[in-house]
C-alpha positions in Angstrom: -4.0 -13.1 5.3 -6.9 -10.7 5.2 -5.5 -7.3 6.2 -9.0 -5.9 6.1 -9.5 -3.5 9.4 -5.4 -4.1 9.9 -4.4 -1.8 12.6 -0.8 -0.2 12.7 0.1 1.8 16.0 -4.0 1.4 16.8 -4.8 3.1 13.4 -6.9 1.3 10.2 -5.2 1.3 7.1 -6.5 1.0 3.6 -4.6 0.3 0.2 -4.8 2.4 -3.5 -6.4 0.4 -6.0 -3.9 1.8 -8.5 -0.4 1.6 -7.2 -1.4 -0.5 -3.9 0.4 2.1 -1.7 -1.0 1.1 2.0 -2.1 4.6 4.1 -3.9 5.7 6.8 -7.7 5.1 7.1 -8.0 9.1 7.5 -5.9 9.6 3.9 -8.4 10.1 1.0 -5.9 10.6 -1.6 -3.1 8.5 -2.1 0.2 10.0 -2.0 1.9 8.0 -4.3 -0.4 8.5 -7.6 -2.4 11.2 -6.7 -5.8 9.3 -6.6 -8.6 8.6 -4.7 -9.3 5.2 -5.4 -8.5 3.4 -1.7 -9.6 0.5 -0.2 -10.2 -1.2 3.2 -10.2 -4.6 1.5 -6.2 -5.8 0.9 -3.9 -8.6 1.8 -0.1 -8.9 1.9 2.1 -6.4 2.7 5.6 -5.6 1.4 8.0 -2.9 2.6 10.0 -1.1 0.1 13.0 0.7 1.5 15.2 1.5 -1.8 13.3 0.4 -4.3 15.9 1.1 -6.9 17.8 -1.7 -5.5 15.1 -4.2 -4.9 14.3 -7.0 -7.0 11.0 -7.4 -5.1 10.2 -3.2 -6.1 11.4 -3.9 -9.9 9.2 -7.3 -9.9 6.0 -5.2 -8.6 6.9 -2.2 -10.4 7.4 -0.2 -7.6 9.7 3.1 -7.5 8.6 5.0 -4.2 9.6 3.5 -0.7 6.8 2.5 1.3 4.4 0.1 2.4 2.3 -1.8 -0.4 -0.8 -4.4 -0.5 -0.1 -7.2 -2.3 -3.4 -7.2 -3.6 -6.6 -5.1 -3.6 -9.9 -5.3 -3.8 
């Protein structure tokens, strides 16, 4: 499913091209990896709550809780 223009709580979201974290479209810097490489073209969504106990977080190399895109263009 294409998440381009996806809204959460009435707010459009974009994803970091480096770590995949999904953030508000109003955000200019990724809070996770501190890069400004954000895209509004992303696919899939995974929510990581306990990264230290999550096999999915381990496979995706995610160390911080949050929302992540599975693919970012």
